[in-house]
Backbone as XML, in Angstrom:
<?xml version="1.0"?>
<chain id="A" units="angstrom">
  <residue number="1" name="MET">
    <atom name="N" x="50.048" y="51.280" z="4.146"/>
    <atom name="CA" x="49.887" y="49.878" z="3.870"/>
    <atom name="C" x="49.256" y="49.134" z="5.125"/>
  </residue>
  <residue number="2" name="LEU">
    <atom name="N" x="49.796" y="49.657" z="6.287"/>
    <atom name="CA" x="49.117" y="49.048" z="7.650"/>
    <atom name="C" x="47.526" y="48.996" z="7.618"/>
  </residue>
  <residue number="3" name="ARG">
    <atom name="N" x="47.015" y="50.419" z="7.097"/>
    <atom name="CA" x="45.591" y="50.552" z="7.212"/>
    <atom name="C" x="44.903" y="49.494" z="6.370"/>
  </residue>
  <residue number="4" name="PHE">
    <atom name="N" x="45.412" y="49.239" z="5.140"/>
    <atom name="CA" x="45.044" y="48.467" z="4.315"/>
    <atom name="C" x="45.007" y="46.730" z="4.740"/>
  </residue>
  <residue number="5" name="LEU">
    <atom name="N" x="46.177" y="46.476" z="5.423"/>
    <atom name="CA" x="45.886" y="45.211" z="5.817"/>
    <atom name="C" x="45.063" y="45.022" z="7.024"/>
  </residue>
  <residue number="6" name="PHE">
    <atom name="N" x="45.032" y="46.210" z="8.057"/>
    <atom name="CA" x="43.991" y="45.991" z="9.013"/>
    <atom name="C" x="42.656" y="46.008" z="8.407"/>
  </residue>
  <residue number="7" name="GLY">
    <atom name="N" x="42.360" y="46.886" z="7.455"/>
    <atom name="CA" x="40.856" y="46.886" z="6.937"/>
    <atom name="C" x="40.505" y="45.406" z="6.336"/>
  </residue>
  <residue number="8" name="LEU">
    <atom name="N" x="41.526" y="44.729" z="5.549"/>
    <atom name="CA" x="41.560" y="43.482" z="4.976"/>
    <atom name="C" x="41.009" y="42.728" z="5.909"/>
  </residue>
  <residue number="9" name="LEU">
    <atom name="N" x="41.750" y="42.479" z="7.038"/>
    <atom name="CA" x="41.674" y="41.520" z="8.153"/>
    <atom name="C" x="40.256" y="41.840" z="9.065"/>
  </residue>
  <residue number="10" name="ILE">
    <atom name="N" x="39.584" y="42.900" z="9.219"/>
    <atom name="CA" x="38.651" y="43.200" z="9.800"/>
    <atom name="C" x="37.385" y="42.842" z="8.857"/>
  </residue>
  <residue number="11" name="GLY">
    <atom name="N" x="37.559" y="43.001" z="7.484"/>
    <atom name="CA" x="36.646" y="42.521" z="6.264"/>
    <atom name="C" x="36.401" y="41.068" z="6.471"/>
  </residue>
  <residue number="12" name="ALA">
    <atom name="N" x="37.505" y="40.491" z="6.763"/>
    <atom name="CA" x="37.524" y="39.026" z="6.292"/>
    <atom name="C" x="36.755" y="38.653" z="7.476"/>
  </residue>
  <residue number="13" name="ILE">
    <atom name="N" x="37.114" y="39.045" z="8.759"/>
    <atom name="CA" x="36.673" y="38.496" z="10.047"/>
    <atom name="C" x="34.928" y="38.719" z="10.050"/>
  </residue>
  <residue number="14" name="VAL">
    <atom name="N" x="34.584" y="40.002" z="9.633"/>
    <atom name="CA" x="33.357" y="40.511" z="9.549"/>
    <atom name="C" x="32.459" y="39.644" z="8.338"/>
  </residue>
  <residue number="15" name="GLY">
    <atom name="N" x="33.181" y="39.427" z="7.291"/>
    <atom name="CA" x="32.449" y="38.534" z="6.160"/>
    <atom name="C" x="32.382" y="36.944" z="6.917"/>
  </residue>
  <residue number="16" name="ALA">
    <atom name="N" x="33.266" y="36.541" z="7.415"/>
    <atom name="CA" x="33.085" y="35.301" z="7.798"/>
    <atom name="C" x="32.052" y="35.097" z="9.079"/>
  </residue>
  <residue number="17" name="VAL">
    <atom name="N" x="31.837" y="36.168" z="9.993"/>
    <atom name="CA" x="30.753" y="36.092" z="11.097"/>
    <atom name="C" x="29.437" y="36.317" z="10.330"/>
  </residue>
  <residue number="18" name="GLY">
    <atom name="N" x="29.347" y="37.197" z="9.331"/>
    <atom name="CA" x="28.186" y="37.441" z="8.714"/>
    <atom name="C" x="27.710" y="36.277" z="7.914"/>
  </residue>
  <residue number="19" name="THR">
    <atom name="N" x="28.603" y="35.483" z="7.176"/>
    <atom name="CA" x="28.348" y="34.420" z="6.501"/>
    <atom name="C" x="27.693" y="33.078" z="7.401"/>
  </residue>
  <residue number="20" name="THR">
    <atom name="N" x="28.387" y="33.153" z="8.412"/>
    <atom name="CA" x="28.143" y="32.021" z="9.220"/>
    <atom name="C" x="26.594" y="32.456" z="9.908"/>
  </residue>
  <residue number="21" name="TYR">
    <atom name="N" x="26.452" y="33.566" z="10.267"/>
    <atom name="CA" x="25.249" y="33.878" z="10.838"/>
    <atom name="C" x="23.954" y="33.798" z="9.817"/>
  </residue>
  <residue number="22" name="PHE">
    <atom name="N" x="24.411" y="34.169" z="8.586"/>
    <atom name="CA" x="23.289" y="34.230" z="7.743"/>
    <atom name="C" x="22.906" y="32.586" z="7.337"/>
  </residue>
  <residue number="23" name="PHE">
    <atom name="N" x="23.644" y="31.951" z="7.183"/>
    <atom name="CA" x="23.326" y="30.362" z="7.074"/>
    <atom name="C" x="22.863" y="29.676" z="8.267"/>
  </residue>
  <residue number="24" name="SER">
    <atom name="N" x="23.199" y="29.992" z="9.483"/>
    <atom name="CA" x="22.681" y="29.647" z="10.731"/>
    <atom name="C" x="21.175" y="29.950" z="10.899"/>
  </residue>
  <residue number="25" name="THR">
    <atom name="N" x="20.942" y="31.312" z="10.667"/>
    <atom name="CA" x="19.473" y="31.508" z="10.778"/>
    <atom name="C" x="18.700" y="31.119" z="9.606"/>
  </residue>
  <residue number="26" name="GLY">
    <atom name="N" x="18.962" y="30.396" z="8.746"/>
    <atom name="CA" x="18.338" y="29.812" z="7.617"/>
    <atom name="C" x="18.073" y="30.514" z="6.654"/>
  </residue>
  <residue number="27" name="GLY">
    <atom name="N" x="18.755" y="31.795" z="6.560"/>
    <atom name="CA" x="19.081" y="32.540" z="5.333"/>
    <atom name="C" x="19.395" y="31.952" z="3.863"/>
  </residue>
  <residue number="28" name="GLY">
    <atom name="N" x="20.046" y="30.941" z="3.991"/>
    <atom name="CA" x="20.638" y="30.193" z="2.937"/>
    <atom name="C" x="19.853" y="29.104" z="2.423"/>
  </residue>
  <residue number="29" name="ASP">
    <atom name="N" x="18.867" y="28.976" z="3.234"/>
    <atom name="CA" x="17.751" y="27.820" z="2.805"/>
    <atom name="C" x="17.385" y="28.179" z="1.310"/>
  </residue>
  <residue number="30" name="HIS">
    <atom name="N" x="17.267" y="29.518" z="0.979"/>
    <atom name="CA" x="16.523" y="29.865" z="-0.391"/>
    <atom name="C" x="17.580" y="29.536" z="-1.460"/>
  </residue>
  <residue number="31" name="VAL">
    <atom name="N" x="18.881" y="29.806" z="-1.090"/>
    <atom name="CA" x="20.017" y="29.571" z="-1.883"/>
    <atom name="C" x="19.959" y="28.025" z="-2.116"/>
  </residue>
  <residue number="32" name="VAL">
    <atom name="N" x="19.909" y="27.188" z="-1.193"/>
    <atom name="CA" x="20.025" y="25.785" z="-1.270"/>
    <atom name="C" x="18.662" y="25.240" z="-2.022"/>
  </residue>
  <residue number="33" name="SER">
    <atom name="N" x="17.604" y="25.778" z="-1.587"/>
    <atom name="CA" x="16.286" y="25.222" z="-2.327"/>
    <atom name="C" x="16.145" y="25.548" z="-3.876"/>
  </residue>
  <residue number="34" name="MET">
    <atom name="N" x="17.049" y="26.501" z="-4.143"/>
    <atom name="CA" x="16.765" y="26.822" z="-5.621"/>
    <atom name="C" x="18.008" y="26.329" z="-6.616"/>
  </residue>
  <residue number="35" name="SER">
    <atom name="N" x="18.709" y="25.526" z="-5.969"/>
    <atom name="CA" x="19.667" y="24.661" z="-6.533"/>
    <atom name="C" x="19.118" y="23.767" z="-7.604"/>
  </residue>
  <residue number="36" name="PRO">
    <atom name="N" x="19.703" y="23.404" z="-8.887"/>
    <atom name="CA" x="18.785" y="22.265" z="-9.777"/>
    <atom name="C" x="18.790" y="21.061" z="-8.869"/>
  </residue>
  <residue number="37" name="ARG">
    <atom name="N" x="19.662" y="20.566" z="-8.278"/>
    <atom name="CA" x="19.695" y="19.361" z="-7.725"/>
    <atom name="C" x="18.718" y="19.118" z="-6.833"/>
  </residue>
  <residue number="38" name="VAL">
    <atom name="N" x="18.344" y="20.110" z="-6.020"/>
    <atom name="CA" x="17.376" y="20.099" z="-4.867"/>
    <atom name="C" x="15.954" y="20.062" z="-5.640"/>
  </residue>
  <residue number="39" name="LEU">
    <atom name="N" x="15.813" y="20.756" z="-6.732"/>
    <atom name="CA" x="14.690" y="20.865" z="-7.399"/>
    <atom name="C" x="14.255" y="19.713" z="-7.994"/>
  </residue>
  <residue number="40" name="ARG">
    <atom name="N" x="15.294" y="18.897" z="-8.521"/>
    <atom name="CA" x="15.023" y="17.769" z="-9.165"/>
    <atom name="C" x="14.668" y="16.793" z="-8.260"/>
  </residue>
  <residue number="41" name="LEU">
    <atom name="N" x="15.367" y="16.664" z="-7.048"/>
    <atom name="CA" x="15.047" y="15.685" z="-5.989"/>
    <atom name="C" x="13.530" y="16.015" z="-5.560"/>
  </residue>
  <residue number="42" name="GLU">
    <atom name="N" x="13.183" y="17.182" z="-5.439"/>
    <atom name="CA" x="11.779" y="17.337" z="-4.947"/>
    <atom name="C" x="10.726" y="16.949" z="-5.871"/>
  </residue>
  <residue number="43" name="GLU">
    <atom name="N" x="11.110" y="17.123" z="-7.211"/>
    <atom name="CA" x="10.210" y="16.451" z="-8.330"/>
    <atom name="C" x="10.152" y="15.096" z="-8.238"/>
  </residue>
  <residue number="44" name="ASP">
    <atom name="N" x="11.029" y="14.566" z="-7.932"/>
    <atom name="CA" x="11.321" y="12.821" z="-7.803"/>
    <atom name="C" x="10.497" y="12.461" z="-6.602"/>
  </residue>
  <residue number="45" name="LEU">
    <atom name="N" x="10.442" y="13.058" z="-5.661"/>
    <atom name="CA" x="9.939" y="12.936" z="-4.326"/>
    <atom name="C" x="8.306" y="13.044" z="-4.577"/>
  </residue>
  <residue number="46" name="ARG">
    <atom name="N" x="7.848" y="14.097" z="-5.481"/>
    <atom name="CA" x="6.484" y="14.182" z="-5.658"/>
    <atom name="C" x="5.937" y="13.053" z="-6.463"/>
  </residue>
  <residue number="47" name="ARG">
    <atom name="N" x="6.695" y="12.592" z="-7.606"/>
    <atom name="CA" x="6.660" y="11.530" z="-8.278"/>
    <atom name="C" x="6.264" y="10.455" z="-7.624"/>
  </residue>
  <residue number="48" name="VAL">
    <atom name="N" x="7.162" y="10.123" z="-6.908"/>
    <atom name="CA" x="7.125" y="8.840" z="-6.079"/>
    <atom name="C" x="5.932" y="8.746" z="-5.041"/>
  </residue>
  <residue number="49" name="THR">
    <atom name="N" x="5.724" y="9.826" z="-4.522"/>
    <atom name="CA" x="4.541" y="10.130" z="-3.540"/>
    <atom name="C" x="3.175" y="9.755" z="-4.553"/>
  </residue>
  <residue number="50" name="GLN">
    <atom name="N" x="3.104" y="10.393" z="-5.546"/>
    <atom name="CA" x="1.896" y="9.978" z="-6.297"/>
    <atom name="C" x="1.645" y="8.480" z="-6.740"/>
  </residue>
  <residue number="51" name="GLU">
    <atom name="N" x="3.037" y="7.957" z="-7.208"/>
    <atom name="CA" x="3.092" y="6.458" z="-7.537"/>
    <atom name="C" x="2.705" y="5.666" z="-6.311"/>
  </residue>
  <residue number="52" name="ARG">
    <atom name="N" x="3.016" y="6.070" z="-5.094"/>
    <atom name="CA" x="2.825" y="5.205" z="-3.761"/>
    <atom name="C" x="1.187" y="5.243" z="-3.578"/>
  </residue>
  <residue number="53" name="GLU">
    <atom name="N" x="0.744" y="6.482" z="-3.841"/>
    <atom name="CA" x="-0.591" y="6.705" z="-3.390"/>
    <atom name="C" x="-1.456" y="6.018" z="-4.411"/>
  </residue>
  <residue number="54" name="GLN">
    <atom name="N" x="-1.010" y="5.735" z="-5.754"/>
    <atom name="CA" x="-1.913" y="4.905" z="-6.719"/>
    <atom name="C" x="-1.538" y="3.526" z="-6.505"/>
  </residue>
  <residue number="55" name="LEU">
    <atom name="N" x="-0.552" y="3.248" z="-5.801"/>
    <atom name="CA" x="-0.320" y="1.713" z="-5.548"/>
    <atom name="C" x="-1.216" y="1.322" z="-4.420"/>
  </residue>
  <residue number="56" name="ALA">
    <atom name="N" x="-1.276" y="2.341" z="-3.536"/>
    <atom name="CA" x="-2.095" y="1.891" z="-2.514"/>
    <atom name="C" x="-3.693" y="1.958" z="-2.535"/>
  </residue>
  <residue number="57" name="LYS">
    <atom name="N" x="-4.114" y="2.721" z="-3.781"/>
    <atom name="CA" x="-5.597" y="2.670" z="-3.987"/>
    <atom name="C" x="-5.892" y="1.163" z="-4.757"/>
  </residue>
  <residue number="58" name="LYS">
    <atom name="N" x="-4.562" y="0.631" z="-5.772"/>
    <atom name="CA" x="-4.625" y="-0.294" z="-6.270"/>
    <atom name="C" x="-4.759" y="-1.686" z="-5.247"/>
  </residue>
  <residue number="59" name="LEU">
    <atom name="N" x="-4.151" y="-1.609" z="-4.385"/>
    <atom name="CA" x="-3.910" y="-2.488" z="-3.239"/>
    <atom name="C" x="-5.381" y="-2.614" z="-2.630"/>
  </residue>
  <residue number="60" name="GLU">
    <atom name="N" x="-5.869" y="-1.435" z="-2.185"/>
    <atom name="CA" x="-7.247" y="-1.610" z="-1.615"/>
    <atom name="C" x="-8.155" y="-2.179" z="-2.482"/>
  </residue>
  <residue number="61" name="ASP">
    <atom name="N" x="-8.191" y="-1.814" z="-3.711"/>
    <atom name="CA" x="-9.084" y="-2.419" z="-4.762"/>
    <atom name="C" x="-9.185" y="-3.714" z="-4.833"/>
  </residue>
  <residue number="62" name="THR">
    <atom name="N" x="-7.728" y="-4.386" z="-4.838"/>
    <atom name="CA" x="-7.395" y="-5.550" z="-4.903"/>
    <atom name="C" x="-7.790" y="-6.490" z="-3.905"/>
  </residue>
  <residue number="63" name="THR">
    <atom name="N" x="-7.610" y="-6.043" z="-2.576"/>
    <atom name="CA" x="-8.011" y="-6.435" z="-1.179"/>
    <atom name="C" x="-9.366" y="-6.533" z="-1.208"/>
  </residue>
  <residue number="64" name="GLY">
    <atom name="N" x="-10.301" y="-5.539" z="-1.637"/>
    <atom name="CA" x="-11.650" y="-5.807" z="-1.854"/>
    <atom name="C" x="-12.235" y="-6.952" z="-2.996"/>
  </residue>
  <residue number="65" name="LEU">
    <atom name="N" x="-11.503" y="-6.912" z="-3.928"/>
    <atom name="CA" x="-11.669" y="-7.992" z="-5.010"/>
    <atom name="C" x="-11.443" y="-9.234" z="-4.259"/>
  </residue>
  <residue number="66" name="VAL">
    <atom name="N" x="-10.341" y="-9.394" z="-3.732"/>
    <atom name="CA" x="-9.961" y="-10.866" z="-2.841"/>
    <atom name="C" x="-11.139" y="-11.179" z="-2.030"/>
  </residue>
  <residue number="67" name="ASP">
    <atom name="N" x="-11.533" y="-10.187" z="-1.218"/>
    <atom name="CA" x="-12.342" y="-10.541" z="-0.119"/>
    <atom name="C" x="-13.671" y="-10.753" z="-0.756"/>
  </residue>
  <residue number="68" name="LYS">
    <atom name="N" x="-14.094" y="-10.213" z="-1.903"/>
    <atom name="CA" x="-15.329" y="-10.658" z="-2.735"/>
    <atom name="C" x="-15.286" y="-11.959" z="-2.981"/>
  </residue>
  <residue number="69" name="MET">
    <atom name="N" x="-14.097" y="-12.411" z="-3.580"/>
    <atom name="CA" x="-13.929" y="-13.537" z="-4.249"/>
    <atom name="C" x="-13.775" y="-14.689" z="-3.093"/>
  </residue>
  <residue number="70" name="THR">
    <atom name="N" x="-13.289" y="-14.428" z="-1.847"/>
    <atom name="CA" x="-13.264" y="-15.308" z="-0.664"/>
    <atom name="C" x="-14.554" y="-15.525" z="-0.373"/>
  </residue>
  <residue number="71" name="THR">
    <atom name="N" x="-15.516" y="-14.754" z="-0.514"/>
    <atom name="CA" x="-16.964" y="-14.731" z="0.202"/>
    <atom name="C" x="-17.542" y="-15.727" z="-0.887"/>
  </residue>
  <residue number="72" name="LYS">
    <atom name="N" x="-17.505" y="-15.393" z="-2.147"/>
    <atom name="CA" x="-18.062" y="-16.244" z="-3.011"/>
    <atom name="C" x="-17.511" y="-17.655" z="-3.086"/>
  </residue>
  <residue number="73" name="PHE">
    <atom name="N" x="-16.416" y="-17.796" z="-2.895"/>
    <atom name="CA" x="-15.831" y="-19.162" z="-3.000"/>
    <atom name="C" x="-16.411" y="-20.016" z="-1.645"/>
  </residue>
  <residue number="74" name="THR">
    <atom name="N" x="-16.362" y="-19.319" z="-0.512"/>
    <atom name="CA" x="-16.959" y="-19.966" z="0.811"/>
    <atom name="C" x="-18.540" y="-20.164" z="0.582"/>
  </residue>
  <residue number="75" name="ASP">
    <atom name="N" x="-19.134" y="-19.284" z="-0.085"/>
    <atom name="CA" x="-20.646" y="-19.576" z="-0.567"/>
    <atom name="C" x="-20.801" y="-21.058" z="-1.433"/>
  </residue>
  <residue number="76" name="LEU">
    <atom name="N" x="-19.983" y="-21.007" z="-2.261"/>
    <atom name="CA" x="-19.979" y="-22.075" z="-3.275"/>
    <atom name="C" x="-19.643" y="-23.502" z="-2.580"/>
  </residue>
  <residue number="77" name="GLU">
    <atom name="N" x="-18.629" y="-23.184" z="-1.852"/>
    <atom name="CA" x="-18.086" y="-24.498" z="-1.190"/>
    <atom name="C" x="-19.185" y="-24.990" z="-0.088"/>
  </residue>
  <residue number="78" name="ARG">
    <atom name="N" x="-20.022" y="-24.100" z="0.581"/>
    <atom name="CA" x="-20.933" y="-24.409" z="1.320"/>
    <atom name="C" x="-22.031" y="-25.264" z="0.608"/>
  </residue>
  <residue number="79" name="ARG">
    <atom name="N" x="-22.366" y="-24.623" z="-0.505"/>
    <atom name="CA" x="-23.435" y="-25.125" z="-1.207"/>
    <atom name="C" x="-23.117" y="-26.397" z="-1.888"/>
  </residue>
  <residue number="80" name="LEU">
    <atom name="N" x="-21.778" y="-26.531" z="-2.238"/>
    <atom name="CA" x="-21.281" y="-27.963" z="-2.716"/>
    <atom name="C" x="-21.400" y="-29.178" z="-1.656"/>
  </residue>
  <residue number="81" name="GLN">
    <atom name="N" x="-20.850" y="-28.522" z="-0.411"/>
    <atom name="CA" x="-21.098" y="-29.523" z="0.758"/>
    <atom name="C" x="-22.636" y="-29.960" z="0.966"/>
  </residue>
  <residue number="82" name="ALA">
    <atom name="N" x="-23.564" y="-28.952" z="0.802"/>
    <atom name="CA" x="-24.890" y="-29.327" z="1.155"/>
    <atom name="C" x="-25.359" y="-30.147" z="0.069"/>
  </residue>
  <residue number="83" name="LEU">
    <atom name="N" x="-25.141" y="-29.784" z="-1.330"/>
    <atom name="CA" x="-25.345" y="-30.684" z="-2.310"/>
    <atom name="C" x="-24.819" y="-32.248" z="-1.912"/>
  </residue>
  <residue number="84" name="GLU">
    <atom name="N" x="-23.622" y="-32.286" z="-1.703"/>
    <atom name="CA" x="-23.033" y="-33.578" z="-1.530"/>
    <atom name="C" x="-23.775" y="-34.347" z="-0.330"/>
  </residue>
  <residue number="85" name="SER">
    <atom name="N" x="-24.114" y="-33.578" z="0.722"/>
    <atom name="CA" x="-24.768" y="-34.418" z="1.844"/>
    <atom name="C" x="-26.102" y="-35.037" z="1.318"/>
  </residue>
  <residue number="86" name="THR">
    <atom name="N" x="-26.735" y="-34.110" z="0.627"/>
    <atom name="CA" x="-28.122" y="-34.535" z="0.046"/>
    <atom name="C" x="-28.036" y="-35.601" z="-0.781"/>
  </residue>
  <residue number="87" name="THR">
    <atom name="N" x="-26.893" y="-35.697" z="-1.530"/>
    <atom name="CA" x="-26.680" y="-36.928" z="-2.513"/>
    <atom name="C" x="-26.171" y="-37.932" z="-1.849"/>
  </residue>
  <residue number="88" name="ARG">
    <atom name="N" x="-25.409" y="-37.738" z="-0.739"/>
    <atom name="CA" x="-25.005" y="-39.233" z="-0.098"/>
    <atom name="C" x="-26.304" y="-39.730" z="0.771"/>
  </residue>
  <residue number="89" name="LYS">
    <atom name="N" x="-27.235" y="-38.935" z="1.032"/>
    <atom name="CA" x="-28.442" y="-39.363" z="2.027"/>
    <atom name="C" x="-29.351" y="-40.220" z="1.188"/>
  </residue>
  <residue number="90" name="SER">
    <atom name="N" x="-29.754" y="-39.581" z="-0.087"/>
    <atom name="CA" x="-30.531" y="-40.382" z="-1.129"/>
    <atom name="C" x="-30.280" y="-41.634" z="-1.455"/>
  </residue>
  <residue number="91" name="PRO">
    <atom name="N" x="-29.136" y="-42.080" z="-1.912"/>
    <atom name="CA" x="-28.613" y="-43.482" z="-2.250"/>
    <atom name="C" x="-28.607" y="-44.364" z="-0.914"/>
  </residue>
  <residue number="92" name="THR">
    <atom name="N" x="-28.142" y="-43.584" z="0.147"/>
    <atom name="CA" x="-28.232" y="-44.472" z="1.340"/>
    <atom name="C" x="-29.618" y="-44.997" z="1.661"/>
  </residue>
  <residue number="93" name="GLU">
    <atom name="N" x="-30.623" y="-43.880" z="1.554"/>
    <atom name="CA" x="-32.133" y="-44.261" z="2.118"/>
    <atom name="C" x="-32.538" y="-45.282" z="1.148"/>
  </residue>
  <residue number="94" name="GLY">
    <atom name="N" x="-32.188" y="-45.184" z="-0.267"/>
    <atom name="CA" x="-32.879" y="-46.144" z="-1.320"/>
    <atom name="C" x="-32.250" y="-47.372" z="-1.003"/>
  </residue>
  <residue number="95" name="THR">
    <atom name="N" x="-31.056" y="-47.560" z="-0.607"/>
    <atom name="CA" x="-30.338" y="-49.005" z="-0.391"/>
    <atom name="C" x="-31.104" y="-49.534" z="0.917"/>
  </residue>
  <residue number="96" name="HIS">
    <atom name="N" x="-31.342" y="-48.551" z="2.005"/>
    <atom name="CA" x="-31.812" y="-49.237" z="3.067"/>
    <atom name="C" x="-33.192" y="-49.693" z="2.894"/>
  </residue>
  <residue number="97" name="GLU">
    <atom name="N" x="-33.969" y="-48.927" z="2.071"/>
    <atom name="CA" x="-35.410" y="-49.421" z="1.707"/>
    <atom name="C" x="-35.330" y="-50.754" z="1.040"/>
  </residue>
  <residue number="98" name="GLU">
    <atom name="N" x="-34.316" y="-50.975" z="-0.036"/>
    <atom name="CA" x="-34.388" y="-52.200" z="-0.651"/>
    <atom name="C" x="-33.960" y="-53.331" z="0.063"/>
  </residue>
  <residue number="99" name="GLN">
    <atom name="N" x="-33.184" y="-52.981" z="0.907"/>
    <atom name="CA" x="-32.815" y="-54.099" z="1.962"/>
    <atom name="C" x="-33.858" y="-54.590" z="2.765"/>
  </residue>
  <residue number="100" name="HIS">
    <atom name="N" x="-34.935" y="-53.864" z="3.280"/>
    <atom name="CA" x="-36.063" y="-54.199" z="3.916"/>
    <atom name="C" x="-37.081" y="-54.884" z="2.923"/>
  </residue>
  <residue number="101" name="GLY">
    <atom name="N" x="-36.857" y="-55.154" z="1.745"/>
    <atom name="CA" x="-37.725" y="-55.651" z="0.865"/>
    <atom name="C" x="-38.700" y="-54.698" z="0.192"/>
  </residue>
  <residue number="102" name="GLU">
    <atom name="N" x="-38.537" y="-53.252" z="0.191"/>
    <atom name="CA" x="-39.263" y="-52.309" z="-0.553"/>
    <atom name="C" x="-38.856" y="-51.729" z="-1.512"/>
  </residue>
  <residue number="103" name="ALA">
    <atom name="N" x="-39.185" y="-51.703" z="-2.609"/>
    <atom name="CA" x="-38.733" y="-51.071" z="-3.772"/>
    <atom name="C" x="-39.046" y="-49.278" z="-3.677"/>
  </residue>
  <residue number="104" name="PRO">
    <atom name="N" x="-38.003" y="-48.593" z="-4.039"/>
    <atom name="CA" x="-38.107" y="-47.250" z="-3.867"/>
    <atom name="C" x="-39.118" y="-46.668" z="-4.348"/>
  </residue>
  <residue number="105" name="GLY">
    <atom name="N" x="-39.911" y="-47.027" z="-5.124"/>
    <atom name="CA" x="-40.874" y="-46.197" z="-5.968"/>
    <atom name="C" x="-42.357" y="-47.132" z="-5.637"/>
  </residue>
  <residue number="106" name="SER">
    <atom name="N" x="-42.263" y="-48.217" z="-4.952"/>
    <atom name="CA" x="-43.534" y="-48.777" z="-4.580"/>
    <atom name="C" x="-44.361" y="-48.309" z="-3.454"/>
  </residue>
  <residue number="107" name="PRO">
    <atom name="N" x="-45.674" y="-48.156" z="-3.518"/>
    <atom name="CA" x="-46.331" y="-47.670" z="-2.381"/>
    <atom name="C" x="-46.645" y="-49.030" z="-1.392"/>
  </residue>
  <residue number="108" name="SER">
    <atom name="N" x="-46.854" y="-48.604" z="-0.150"/>
    <atom name="CA" x="-46.744" y="-49.638" z="0.996"/>
    <atom name="C" x="-48.290" y="-49.794" z="1.411"/>
  </residue>
</chain>
């Protein structure tokens, strides 16, 4: 009976040390990586990564479109200001000529 208890004690100690060594050297990584929860989390991570990449591409496309629209709006604003400045000059010049007694269309 004493031999049985001694063998049981030695077996428990060797088993505990062996298990600790197995998990500390990375041997348990395979067991952990095959668990359903870890597999589901890895799949979720892949899906979220793909969604993030798609959103980043959409953001780049949208940024490019906004830049194009900004350029077009700036060009349109510049054209409108040029048109307004020529429109303001024309009536002012005609009024100035009429004040000096000249008709806008009469030859001098």
